[in-house]
PDB file of all heavy atoms in Angstrom:
ATOM      1  N   MET A   1     -22.952   5.770 -71.070  1.00  0.00           N
ATOM      2  CA  MET A   1     -23.097   5.765 -69.634  1.00  0.00           C
ATOM      3  C   MET A   1     -24.493   5.298 -69.257  1.00  0.00           C
ATOM      4  O   MET A   1     -24.647   4.534 -68.318  1.00  0.00           O
ATOM      5  CB  MET A   1     -22.772   7.182 -69.095  1.00  0.00           C
ATOM      6  CG  MET A   1     -22.712   7.147 -67.621  1.00  0.00           C
ATOM      7  SD  MET A   1     -21.384   6.092 -67.101  1.00  0.00           S
ATOM      8  CE  MET A   1     -20.800   6.886 -65.719  1.00  0.00           C
ATOM      9  N   SER A   2     -25.476   5.793 -69.985  1.00  0.00           N
ATOM     10  CA  SER A   2     -26.859   5.423 -69.706  1.00  0.00           C
ATOM     11  C   SER A   2     -27.059   3.920 -69.903  1.00  0.00           C
ATOM     12  O   SER A   2     -27.742   3.278 -69.033  1.00  0.00           O
ATOM     13  CB  SER A   2     -27.765   6.194 -70.663  1.00  0.00           C
ATOM     14  OG  SER A   2     -29.061   5.823 -70.486  1.00  0.00           O
ATOM     15  N   ARG A   3     -26.455   3.368 -70.856  1.00  0.00           N
ATOM     16  CA  ARG A   3     -26.600   1.889 -71.092  1.00  0.00           C
ATOM     17  C   ARG A   3     -25.956   1.155 -69.988  1.00  0.00           C
ATOM     18  O   ARG A   3     -26.477   0.151 -69.480  1.00  0.00           O
ATOM     19  CB  ARG A   3     -25.998   1.528 -72.458  1.00  0.00           C
ATOM     20  CG  ARG A   3     -26.169   0.061 -72.807  1.00  0.00           C
ATOM     21  CD  ARG A   3     -25.629  -0.267 -74.159  1.00  0.00           C
ATOM     22  NE  ARG A   3     -26.330   0.476 -75.182  1.00  0.00           N
ATOM     23  CZ  ARG A   3     -25.906   0.688 -76.401  1.00  0.00           C
ATOM     24  NH1 ARG A   3     -24.732   0.178 -76.759  1.00  0.00           N
ATOM     25  NH2 ARG A   3     -26.586   1.376 -77.250  1.00  0.00           N
ATOM     26  N   LEU A   4     -24.803   1.562 -69.542  1.00  0.00           N
ATOM     27  CA  LEU A   4     -24.082   0.905 -68.444  1.00  0.00           C
ATOM     28  C   LEU A   4     -24.909   0.963 -67.169  1.00  0.00           C
ATOM     29  O   LEU A   4     -25.062  -0.020 -66.469  1.00  0.00           O
ATOM     30  CB  LEU A   4     -22.696   1.524 -68.208  1.00  0.00           C
ATOM     31  CG  LEU A   4     -21.897   1.034 -67.051  1.00  0.00           C
ATOM     32  CD1 LEU A   4     -21.598  -0.470 -67.182  1.00  0.00           C
ATOM     33  CD2 LEU A   4     -20.621   1.782 -66.885  1.00  0.00           C
ATOM     34  N   LEU A   5     -25.393   2.116 -66.828  1.00  0.00           N
ATOM     35  CA  LEU A   5     -26.240   2.269 -65.646  1.00  0.00           C
ATOM     36  C   LEU A   5     -27.477   1.398 -65.709  1.00  0.00           C
ATOM     37  O   LEU A   5     -27.873   0.780 -64.743  1.00  0.00           O
ATOM     38  CB  LEU A   5     -26.637   3.741 -65.422  1.00  0.00           C
ATOM     39  CG  LEU A   5     -25.461   4.683 -65.028  1.00  0.00           C
ATOM     40  CD1 LEU A   5     -25.957   6.111 -64.947  1.00  0.00           C
ATOM     41  CD2 LEU A   5     -24.919   4.243 -63.672  1.00  0.00           C
ATOM     42  N   SER A   6     -28.072   1.337 -66.895  1.00  0.00           N
ATOM     43  CA  SER A   6     -29.260   0.464 -67.051  1.00  0.00           C
ATOM     44  C   SER A   6     -28.912  -1.013 -66.827  1.00  0.00           C
ATOM     45  O   SER A   6     -29.674  -1.741 -66.170  1.00  0.00           O
ATOM     46  CB  SER A   6     -29.814   0.636 -68.464  1.00  0.00           C
ATOM     47  OG  SER A   6     -30.361   1.894 -68.672  1.00  0.00           O
ATOM     48  N   GLU A   7     -27.750  -1.442 -67.317  1.00  0.00           N
ATOM     49  CA  GLU A   7     -27.315  -2.834 -67.116  1.00  0.00           C
ATOM     50  C   GLU A   7     -27.064  -3.133 -65.636  1.00  0.00           C
ATOM     51  O   GLU A   7     -27.472  -4.146 -65.123  1.00  0.00           O
ATOM     52  CB  GLU A   7     -26.083  -3.152 -67.924  1.00  0.00           C
ATOM     53  CG  GLU A   7     -26.346  -3.210 -69.400  1.00  0.00           C
ATOM     54  CD  GLU A   7     -25.070  -3.473 -70.219  1.00  0.00           C
ATOM     55  OE1 GLU A   7     -24.068  -3.960 -69.663  1.00  0.00           O
ATOM     56  OE2 GLU A   7     -25.096  -3.197 -71.442  1.00  0.00           O
ATOM     57  N   LEU A   8     -26.409  -2.199 -64.964  1.00  0.00           N
ATOM     58  CA  LEU A   8     -26.136  -2.398 -63.541  1.00  0.00           C
ATOM     59  C   LEU A   8     -27.442  -2.399 -62.748  1.00  0.00           C
ATOM     60  O   LEU A   8     -27.568  -3.145 -61.798  1.00  0.00           O
ATOM     61  CB  LEU A   8     -25.226  -1.308 -63.042  1.00  0.00           C
ATOM     62  CG  LEU A   8     -23.792  -1.286 -63.572  1.00  0.00           C
ATOM     63  CD1 LEU A   8     -23.035  -0.066 -63.111  1.00  0.00           C
ATOM     64  CD2 LEU A   8     -23.064  -2.539 -63.197  1.00  0.00           C
ATOM     65  N   LYS A   9     -28.402  -1.588 -63.135  1.00  0.00           N
ATOM     66  CA  LYS A   9     -29.680  -1.598 -62.495  1.00  0.00           C
ATOM     67  C   LYS A   9     -30.434  -2.893 -62.712  1.00  0.00           C
ATOM     68  O   LYS A   9     -31.001  -3.462 -61.773  1.00  0.00           O
ATOM     69  CB  LYS A   9     -30.486  -0.401 -63.035  1.00  0.00           C
ATOM     70  CG  LYS A   9     -31.763  -0.103 -62.236  1.00  0.00           C
ATOM     71  CD  LYS A   9     -32.386   1.154 -62.719  1.00  0.00           C
ATOM     72  CE  LYS A   9     -33.684   1.410 -62.062  1.00  0.00           C
ATOM     73  NZ  LYS A   9     -34.370   2.600 -62.586  1.00  0.00           N
ATOM     74  N   GLU A  10     -30.396  -3.409 -63.923  1.00  0.00           N
ATOM     75  CA  GLU A  10     -31.040  -4.669 -64.238  1.00  0.00           C
ATOM     76  C   GLU A  10     -30.488  -5.818 -63.450  1.00  0.00           C
ATOM     77  O   GLU A  10     -31.184  -6.723 -63.033  1.00  0.00           O
ATOM     78  CB  GLU A  10     -30.966  -4.998 -65.706  1.00  0.00           C
ATOM     79  CG  GLU A  10     -31.864  -4.147 -66.580  1.00  0.00           C
ATOM     80  CD  GLU A  10     -31.678  -4.449 -68.039  1.00  0.00           C
ATOM     81  OE1 GLU A  10     -31.038  -5.450 -68.429  1.00  0.00           O
ATOM     82  OE2 GLU A  10     -32.134  -3.616 -68.890  1.00  0.00           O
ATOM     83  N   GLU A  11     -29.158  -5.770 -63.213  1.00  0.00           N
ATOM     84  CA  GLU A  11     -28.498  -6.866 -62.477  1.00  0.00           C
ATOM     85  C   GLU A  11     -28.612  -6.676 -60.940  1.00  0.00           C
ATOM     86  O   GLU A  11     -28.189  -7.504 -60.177  1.00  0.00           O
ATOM     87  CB  GLU A  11     -27.006  -6.892 -62.827  1.00  0.00           C
ATOM     88  CG  GLU A  11     -26.762  -7.307 -64.282  1.00  0.00           C
ATOM     89  CD  GLU A  11     -25.305  -7.383 -64.635  1.00  0.00           C
ATOM     90  OE1 GLU A  11     -24.438  -7.566 -63.758  1.00  0.00           O
ATOM     91  OE2 GLU A  11     -25.013  -7.222 -65.824  1.00  0.00           O
ATOM     92  N   GLY A  12     -29.258  -5.590 -60.539  1.00  0.00           N
ATOM     93  CA  GLY A  12     -29.481  -5.380 -59.101  1.00  0.00           C
ATOM     94  C   GLY A  12     -28.301  -4.890 -58.329  1.00  0.00           C
ATOM     95  O   GLY A  12     -28.249  -4.888 -57.113  1.00  0.00           O
ATOM     96  N   ILE A  13     -27.260  -4.355 -59.098  1.00  0.00           N
ATOM     97  CA  ILE A  13     -26.061  -3.859 -58.450  1.00  0.00           C
ATOM     98  C   ILE A  13     -26.279  -2.445 -57.895  1.00  0.00           C
ATOM     99  O   ILE A  13     -25.726  -2.083 -56.889  1.00  0.00           O
ATOM    100  CB  ILE A  13     -24.867  -3.930 -59.432  1.00  0.00           C
ATOM    101  CG1 ILE A  13     -24.596  -5.434 -59.780  1.00  0.00           C
ATOM    102  CG2 ILE A  13     -23.638  -3.273 -58.859  1.00  0.00           C
ATOM    103  CD1 ILE A  13     -23.601  -5.628 -60.866  1.00  0.00           C
ATOM    104  N   ILE A  14     -27.056  -1.683 -58.664  1.00  0.00           N
ATOM    105  CA  ILE A  14     -27.382  -0.296 -58.216  1.00  0.00           C
ATOM    106  C   ILE A  14     -28.879  -0.115 -58.195  1.00  0.00           C
ATOM    107  O   ILE A  14     -29.629  -0.895 -58.811  1.00  0.00           O
ATOM    108  CB  ILE A  14     -26.734   0.768 -59.161  1.00  0.00           C
ATOM    109  CG1 ILE A  14     -27.344   0.701 -60.559  1.00  0.00           C
ATOM    110  CG2 ILE A  14     -25.227   0.641 -59.161  1.00  0.00           C
ATOM    111  CD1 ILE A  14     -27.008   1.872 -61.437  1.00  0.00           C
ATOM    112  N   ALA A  15     -29.315   0.884 -57.518  1.00  0.00           N
ATOM    113  CA  ALA A  15     -30.690   1.337 -57.519  1.00  0.00           C
ATOM    114  C   ALA A  15     -30.662   2.833 -57.837  1.00  0.00           C
ATOM    115  O   ALA A  15     -29.802   3.548 -57.339  1.00  0.00           O
ATOM    116  CB  ALA A  15     -31.355   1.120 -56.162  1.00  0.00           C
ATOM    117  N   ALA A  16     -31.532   3.243 -58.747  1.00  0.00           N
ATOM    118  CA  ALA A  16     -31.536   4.646 -59.171  1.00  0.00           C
ATOM    119  C   ALA A  16     -32.974   5.226 -58.999  1.00  0.00           C
ATOM    120  O   ALA A  16     -33.958   4.581 -59.340  1.00  0.00           O
ATOM    121  CB  ALA A  16     -31.078   4.823 -60.607  1.00  0.00           C
ATOM    122  N   LYS A  17     -32.995   6.424 -58.441  1.00  0.00           N
ATOM    123  CA  LYS A  17     -34.256   7.128 -58.288  1.00  0.00           C
ATOM    124  C   LYS A  17     -34.011   8.598 -58.527  1.00  0.00           C
ATOM    125  O   LYS A  17     -33.270   9.225 -57.793  1.00  0.00           O
ATOM    126  CB  LYS A  17     -34.811   6.920 -56.855  1.00  0.00           C
ATOM    127  CG  LYS A  17     -36.221   7.508 -56.672  1.00  0.00           C
ATOM    128  CD  LYS A  17     -36.748   7.081 -55.361  1.00  0.00           C
ATOM    129  CE  LYS A  17     -38.192   7.613 -55.293  1.00  0.00           C
ATOM    130  NZ  LYS A  17     -38.824   7.254 -53.979  1.00  0.00           N
ATOM    131  N   GLY A  18     -34.497   9.115 -59.660  1.00  0.00           N
ATOM    132  CA  GLY A  18     -34.205  10.445 -60.055  1.00  0.00           C
ATOM    133  C   GLY A  18     -32.724  10.556 -60.373  1.00  0.00           C
ATOM    134  O   GLY A  18     -32.217   9.786 -61.152  1.00  0.00           O
ATOM    135  N   SER A  19     -32.043  11.533 -59.754  1.00  0.00           N
ATOM    136  CA  SER A  19     -30.616  11.689 -59.993  1.00  0.00           C
ATOM    137  C   SER A  19     -29.753  11.016 -58.938  1.00  0.00           C
ATOM    138  O   SER A  19     -28.554  11.151 -58.929  1.00  0.00           O
ATOM    139  CB  SER A  19     -30.287  13.172 -60.052  1.00  0.00           C
ATOM    140  OG  SER A  19     -30.585  13.796 -58.834  1.00  0.00           O
ATOM    141  N   SER A  20     -30.404  10.280 -58.049  1.00  0.00           N
ATOM    142  CA  SER A  20     -29.673   9.601 -56.967  1.00  0.00           C
ATOM    143  C   SER A  20     -29.416   8.120 -57.356  1.00  0.00           C
ATOM    144  O   SER A  20     -30.311   7.408 -57.812  1.00  0.00           O
ATOM    145  CB  SER A  20     -30.542   9.619 -55.678  1.00  0.00           C
ATOM    146  OG  SER A  20     -29.889   8.904 -54.681  1.00  0.00           O
ATOM    147  N   ILE A  21     -28.158   7.708 -57.180  1.00  0.00           N
ATOM    148  CA  ILE A  21     -27.793   6.333 -57.434  1.00  0.00           C
ATOM    149  C   ILE A  21     -27.195   5.735 -56.166  1.00  0.00           C
ATOM    150  O   ILE A  21     -26.341   6.277 -55.535  1.00  0.00           O
ATOM    151  CB  ILE A  21     -26.715   6.236 -58.560  1.00  0.00           C
ATOM    152  CG1 ILE A  21     -27.254   6.825 -59.832  1.00  0.00           C
ATOM    153  CG2 ILE A  21     -26.191   4.803 -58.757  1.00  0.00           C
ATOM    154  CD1 ILE A  21     -26.206   6.990 -60.950  1.00  0.00           C
ATOM    155  N   THR A  22     -27.749   4.556 -55.841  1.00  0.00           N
ATOM    156  CA  THR A  22     -27.349   3.854 -54.600  1.00  0.00           C
ATOM    157  C   THR A  22     -26.690   2.528 -54.988  1.00  0.00           C
ATOM    158  O   THR A  22     -27.268   1.802 -55.767  1.00  0.00           O
ATOM    159  CB  THR A  22     -28.519   3.576 -53.693  1.00  0.00           C
ATOM    160  OG1 THR A  22     -29.224   4.800 -53.392  1.00  0.00           O
ATOM    161  CG2 THR A  22     -28.139   2.931 -52.392  1.00  0.00           C
ATOM    162  N   LEU A  23     -25.504   2.257 -54.385  1.00  0.00           N
ATOM    163  CA  LEU A  23     -24.861   0.965 -54.579  1.00  0.00           C
ATOM    164  C   LEU A  23     -25.554  -0.057 -53.698  1.00  0.00           C
ATOM    165  O   LEU A  23     -25.460   0.035 -52.474  1.00  0.00           O
ATOM    166  CB  LEU A  23     -23.397   1.032 -54.257  1.00  0.00           C
ATOM    167  CG  LEU A  23     -22.510   1.816 -55.217  1.00  0.00           C
ATOM    168  CD1 LEU A  23     -21.068   1.916 -54.630  1.00  0.00           C
ATOM    169  CD2 LEU A  23     -22.505   1.236 -56.560  1.00  0.00           C
ATOM    170  N   VAL A  24     -26.205  -1.004 -54.306  1.00  0.00           N
ATOM    171  CA  VAL A  24     -26.916  -2.054 -53.566  1.00  0.00           C
ATOM    172  C   VAL A  24     -25.942  -3.193 -53.179  1.00  0.00           C
ATOM    173  O   VAL A  24     -25.941  -3.708 -52.090  1.00  0.00           O
ATOM    174  CB  VAL A  24     -28.111  -2.575 -54.331  1.00  0.00           C
ATOM    175  CG1 VAL A  24     -28.826  -3.668 -53.568  1.00  0.00           C
ATOM    176  CG2 VAL A  24     -29.104  -1.436 -54.655  1.00  0.00           C
ATOM    177  N   HIS A  25     -25.104  -3.534 -54.188  1.00  0.00           N
ATOM    178  CA  HIS A  25     -24.116  -4.624 -54.006  1.00  0.00           C
ATOM    179  C   HIS A  25     -22.750  -4.132 -54.440  1.00  0.00           C
ATOM    180  O   HIS A  25     -22.302  -4.422 -55.557  1.00  0.00           O
ATOM    181  CB  HIS A  25     -24.522  -5.884 -54.796  1.00  0.00           C
ATOM    182  CG  HIS A  25     -25.790  -6.465 -54.351  1.00  0.00           C
ATOM    183  ND1 HIS A  25     -25.869  -7.245 -53.188  1.00  0.00           N
ATOM    184  CD2 HIS A  25     -27.012  -6.480 -54.860  1.00  0.00           C
ATOM    185  CE1 HIS A  25     -27.083  -7.664 -53.016  1.00  0.00           C
ATOM    186  NE2 HIS A  25     -27.829  -7.198 -54.014  1.00  0.00           N
ATOM    187  N   PRO A  26     -22.079  -3.360 -53.607  1.00  0.00           N
ATOM    188  CA  PRO A  26     -20.762  -2.804 -54.014  1.00  0.00           C
ATOM    189  C   PRO A  26     -19.723  -3.875 -54.342  1.00  0.00           C
ATOM    190  O   PRO A  26     -18.900  -3.693 -55.189  1.00  0.00           O
ATOM    191  CB  PRO A  26     -20.334  -1.940 -52.843  1.00  0.00           C
ATOM    192  CG  PRO A  26     -21.280  -2.222 -51.738  1.00  0.00           C
ATOM    193  CD  PRO A  26     -22.447  -2.932 -52.303  1.00  0.00           C
ATOM    194  N   LYS A  27     -19.761  -5.032 -53.656  1.00  0.00           N
ATOM    195  CA  LYS A  27     -18.781  -6.083 -53.943  1.00  0.00           C
ATOM    196  C   LYS A  27     -18.913  -6.613 -55.370  1.00  0.00           C
ATOM    197  O   LYS A  27     -17.925  -6.844 -56.027  1.00  0.00           O
ATOM    198  CB  LYS A  27     -18.955  -7.267 -52.958  1.00  0.00           C
ATOM    199  CG  LYS A  27     -18.055  -8.390 -53.274  1.00  0.00           C
ATOM    200  CD  LYS A  27     -17.560  -9.147 -52.109  1.00  0.00           C
ATOM    201  CE  LYS A  27     -16.674 -10.303 -52.403  1.00  0.00           C
ATOM    202  NZ  LYS A  27     -15.877 -10.367 -53.621  1.00  0.00           N
ATOM    203  N   LYS A  28     -20.137  -6.721 -55.854  1.00  0.00           N
ATOM    204  CA  LYS A  28     -20.366  -7.169 -57.261  1.00  0.00           C
ATOM    205  C   LYS A  28     -19.754  -6.152 -58.203  1.00  0.00           C
ATOM    206  O   LYS A  28     -19.209  -6.551 -59.217  1.00  0.00           O
ATOM    207  CB  LYS A  28     -21.845  -7.356 -57.533  1.00  0.00           C
ATOM    208  CG  LYS A  28     -22.443  -8.575 -56.927  1.00  0.00           C
ATOM    209  CD  LYS A  28     -23.867  -8.752 -57.382  1.00  0.00           C
ATOM    210  CE  LYS A  28     -24.538  -9.986 -56.790  1.00  0.00           C
ATOM    211  NZ  LYS A  28     -25.956 -10.093 -57.233  1.00  0.00           N
ATOM    212  N   LEU A  29     -19.896  -4.864 -57.895  1.00  0.00           N
ATOM    213  CA  LEU A  29     -19.354  -3.811 -58.747  1.00  0.00           C
ATOM    214  C   LEU A  29     -17.829  -3.939 -58.792  1.00  0.00           C
ATOM    215  O   LEU A  29     -17.224  -3.797 -59.846  1.00  0.00           O
ATOM    216  CB  LEU A  29     -19.807  -2.454 -58.297  1.00  0.00           C
ATOM    217  CG  LEU A  29     -19.447  -1.277 -59.176  1.00  0.00           C
ATOM    218  CD1 LEU A  29     -20.025  -1.459 -60.586  1.00  0.00           C
ATOM    219  CD2 LEU A  29     -19.952   0.008 -58.561  1.00  0.00           C
ATOM    220  N   VAL A  30     -17.233  -4.145 -57.623  1.00  0.00           N
ATOM    221  CA  VAL A  30     -15.789  -4.328 -57.554  1.00  0.00           C
ATOM    222  C   VAL A  30     -15.355  -5.546 -58.350  1.00  0.00           C
ATOM    223  O   VAL A  30     -14.370  -5.482 -59.100  1.00  0.00           O
ATOM    224  CB  VAL A  30     -15.264  -4.393 -56.094  1.00  0.00           C
ATOM    225  CG1 VAL A  30     -13.800  -4.804 -56.054  1.00  0.00           C
ATOM    226  CG2 VAL A  30     -15.510  -3.100 -55.400  1.00  0.00           C
ATOM    227  N   ASP A  31     -16.073  -6.654 -58.188  1.00  0.00           N
ATOM    228  CA  ASP A  31     -15.751  -7.840 -58.921  1.00  0.00           C
ATOM    229  C   ASP A  31     -15.768  -7.614 -60.462  1.00  0.00           C
ATOM    230  O   ASP A  31     -14.883  -8.048 -61.175  1.00  0.00           O
ATOM    231  CB  ASP A  31     -16.697  -8.990 -58.583  1.00  0.00           C
ATOM    232  CG  ASP A  31     -16.525  -9.504 -57.162  1.00  0.00           C
ATOM    233  OD1 ASP A  31     -15.466  -9.202 -56.591  1.00  0.00           O
ATOM    234  OD2 ASP A  31     -17.436 -10.154 -56.689  1.00  0.00           O
ATOM    235  N   ILE A  32     -16.801  -6.922 -60.915  1.00  0.00           N
ATOM    236  CA  ILE A  32     -16.882  -6.645 -62.381  1.00  0.00           C
ATOM    237  C   ILE A  32     -15.766  -5.747 -62.820  1.00  0.00           C
ATOM    238  O   ILE A  32     -15.148  -5.999 -63.829  1.00  0.00           O
ATOM    239  CB  ILE A  32     -18.240  -5.926 -62.677  1.00  0.00           C
ATOM    240  CG1 ILE A  32     -19.397  -6.904 -62.539  1.00  0.00           C
ATOM    241  CG2 ILE A  32     -18.236  -5.325 -64.050  1.00  0.00           C
ATOM    242  CD1 ILE A  32     -20.777  -6.249 -62.581  1.00  0.00           C
ATOM    243  N   SER A  33     -15.414  -4.734 -62.006  1.00  0.00           N
ATOM    244  CA  SER A  33     -14.406  -3.790 -62.427  1.00  0.00           C
ATOM    245  C   SER A  33     -12.960  -4.374 -62.420  1.00  0.00           C
ATOM    246  O   SER A  33     -12.074  -3.879 -63.094  1.00  0.00           O
ATOM    247  CB  SER A  33     -14.434  -2.515 -61.530  1.00  0.00           C
ATOM    248  OG  SER A  33     -14.066  -2.869 -60.240  1.00  0.00           O
ATOM    249  N   THR A  34     -12.768  -5.460 -61.667  1.00  0.00           N
ATOM    250  CA  THR A  34     -11.409  -6.001 -61.533  1.00  0.00           C
ATOM    251  C   THR A  34     -11.237  -7.280 -62.349  1.00  0.00           C
ATOM    252  O   THR A  34     -10.137  -7.834 -62.436  1.00  0.00           O
ATOM    253  CB  THR A  34     -11.041  -6.315 -60.083  1.00  0.00           C
ATOM    254  OG1 THR A  34     -11.992  -7.222 -59.548  1.00  0.00           O
ATOM    255  CG2 THR A  34     -10.940  -5.054 -59.265  1.00  0.00           C
ATOM    256  N   GLN A  35     -12.305  -7.775 -63.009  1.00  0.00           N
ATOM    257  CA  GLN A  35     -12.120  -9.040 -63.791  1.00  0.00           C
ATOM    258  C   GLN A  35     -11.330  -8.838 -65.047  1.00  0.00           C
ATOM    259  O   GLN A  35     -10.891  -9.807 -65.619  1.00  0.00           O
ATOM    260  CB  GLN A  35     -13.483  -9.630 -64.081  1.00  0.00           C
ATOM    261  CG  GLN A  35     -14.305  -8.920 -65.140  1.00  0.00           C
ATOM    262  CD  GLN A  35     -15.662  -9.588 -65.288  1.00  0.00           C
ATOM    263  OE1 GLN A  35     -16.088 -10.438 -64.536  1.00  0.00           O
ATOM    264  NE2 GLN A  35     -16.359  -9.141 -66.321  1.00  0.00           N
ATOM    265  N   TYR A  36     -11.014  -7.631 -65.488  1.00  0.00           N
ATOM    266  CA  TYR A  36     -10.256  -7.403 -66.727  1.00  0.00           C
ATOM    267  C   TYR A  36      -8.867  -6.953 -66.431  1.00  0.00           C
ATOM    268  O   TYR A  36      -8.180  -6.440 -67.311  1.00  0.00           O
ATOM    269  CB  TYR A  36     -11.018  -6.408 -67.630  1.00  0.00           C
ATOM    270  CG  TYR A  36     -12.370  -6.915 -68.056  1.00  0.00           C
ATOM    271  CD1 TYR A  36     -13.522  -6.364 -67.467  1.00  0.00           C
ATOM    272  CD2 TYR A  36     -12.484  -7.905 -68.989  1.00  0.00           C
ATOM    273  CE1 TYR A  36     -14.764  -6.862 -67.830  1.00  0.00           C
ATOM    274  CE2 TYR A  36     -13.721  -8.364 -69.378  1.00  0.00           C
ATOM    275  CZ  TYR A  36     -14.838  -7.849 -68.806  1.00  0.00           C
ATOM    276  OH  TYR A  36     -16.085  -8.326 -69.174  1.00  0.00           O
ATOM    277  N   ASP A  37      -8.377  -7.078 -65.214  1.00  0.00           N
ATOM    278  CA  ASP A  37      -6.999  -6.704 -64.912  1.00  0.00           C
ATOM    279  C   ASP A  37      -5.990  -7.528 -65.600  1.00  0.00           C
ATOM    280  O   ASP A  37      -6.096  -8.657 -65.856  1.00  0.00           O
ATOM    281  CB  ASP A  37      -6.766  -6.756 -63.403  1.00  0.00           C
ATOM    282  CG  ASP A  37      -7.347  -5.535 -62.734  1.00  0.00           C
ATOM    283  OD1 ASP A  37      -7.692  -4.578 -63.382  1.00  0.00           O
ATOM    284  OD2 ASP A  37      -7.407  -5.583 -61.486  1.00  0.00           O
TER     285      ASP A  37
END
């Protein structure tokens, strides 16, 4: 999970500060999650 969150953060899809995670580009996250259907 930590590796996945790091990758999403590097790609600018999420922003993390402490224990808070913010979706910066939710559409990109949806695109990634549905490309393997």
